[in-house]
N, C-alpha and C positions, 0 to 999 in steps of 0.2 A: 560483567557486560556494563562500558562506560556509559552510554547513553542507550537505554532499550527502546526497541523498537524506531528505528532509525526512519523509515517511512515505507510503511509497504501501502501505498495506495497510487492509484492511476488515473490521468485526467483524459477527459475526451467530451465533457460537457457541451461546450459554448460551440463546436463544430457540429452543424446540423446539415449532415450528409443525407443520402440518399438510403433507402432500405436494403442495402447490399453489404455483403462483407467487406470492414472496411479494417485496414492492418495500421499499427501506428506505432512510433517510440517514443518514449517520455523519461524527462528528467524532474525529479522531486526535490524540495529543500522543504526541510522541515522549517515553520517561523514560530519566530515566539518558545517561550521556555516551555520544558512537559512538564505535566504535573504526574509524579512518579512516586511510587512506594515500590522498592525495591530491596529486597533483604538478602541479605550474605547467605550461604549455603551454610548448615554446620559442619559440612563435610569439608576437608580440604580437596582445594580444587574442583567442589562439587556445584550444579546448578542452584543459580539464585530463585527465589523465588518472588513474584510481585507483579504490576502491572502500569501501565501508562496511559495517558489521556496527552494528543498532542493536536497541533493542527500541521497542513501541509498546504503546496503550492504544488502544483503540477502544471508544467510545460509540456504539450503532447504534439508531435510533427507525427501526421498522417501521411499515407504512401503517395498520394495526389500534391502533398505538397503544403498542402493547407494546415495553418497551428491553433491551438487551442490552448488557452491557459484555465485555469478552475482552483478553487481551494478545496478545504475538505477538513471534516473533526474526524480524528481518530481513537481508537484503543486498541490496545495489544497486551496480551498478557502472556507471562512464561508459562511454559508446559512442565508438568511434574517431571522430576529427574528418570523415570522410566518410561517416558515418551521417546520416540525415536526421534522425533522433530522439536523443534528448539520453542516456537511461539506461535500462537493463532492472532488473529485481528480482525477489526474491519473498522470501516471509511465511510462517512456518509457525504455526498457533494450535492451541494446547492446553490443555486444563485438568488439574485433577487426575486425572481419569480416563484422559488419552491425547489422542491427535491430534483435531483437529477437522475443520478445514480447510484450505486452501494458499490463497493467491492467488502469481500470476505478473503482473509488469504492466511495461508501457512508459512512458515519460514524453517529452513534446516537448522537443525543445532549449531550453535558456533565452534568454531573449532579454535583448541587454543594455538594464539599468535594467528590465527588467519586474519584474511584481509576481506571483511566483511560476510555478508550471507546472503545466501541466494533462500528467492520467496516464488511463489505463484500463488494465483487466486482466481476467484470468477467475478464477473460483472454484472448486475443486475439494473436495468434501466428502471426508475422508476417516475419519470417526469422528461419533460420537452422532447426534443428527438429521437431518445433513448429509453423512451416508456415501451415497455414489454420486451425489450433486446435483452440478449445475453453476449455472453462475451468471456475472455479469458486473459490471463497476462502473467507475465514473469518477470521478476526482478531481482537486481541485485544490489545490496545495501550500502551504504558509507556511512563516517561518522555522523552527519548533517543531512543524509538524503539516500536517494537512491536512482537508479537509472534502468530502462527495462524495455519491454517489447508487448505487445497484445493486438486483439484483433475485438471487434464486435462484429457477432455471428449474422448472417444473412435475415 
């Protein structure tokens, strides 16, 4: 894996919409250098093991055209070789006022020679307009980020 955990987090924090279902699309960009420990597999073509901590910037566009940008601290870890999935992770979104929401995600195992990895996860509102709300998202990772879509539930 060239750069573990490209960015599996979602943005929606700054947009304080009403308490109805809200669909969005987003683009994530990794910010700064990731702090990672990834060890090569002892088996040829085997899955490495390790984890990373990284920061991400997310720009979201909601179905009504409103936009929101936010930043996150994330961590992700490679799952054992016998697991059908490739990695799990978490992200925490905050702003100057405090916690906004958290994400938890799982990604498919990388395919040798593939073009990125698909991931999916949950949103849990922890503050601001999102407190007490839940949602879900899917994304496709690329070398330095991700793009995807999701929704906040009613």
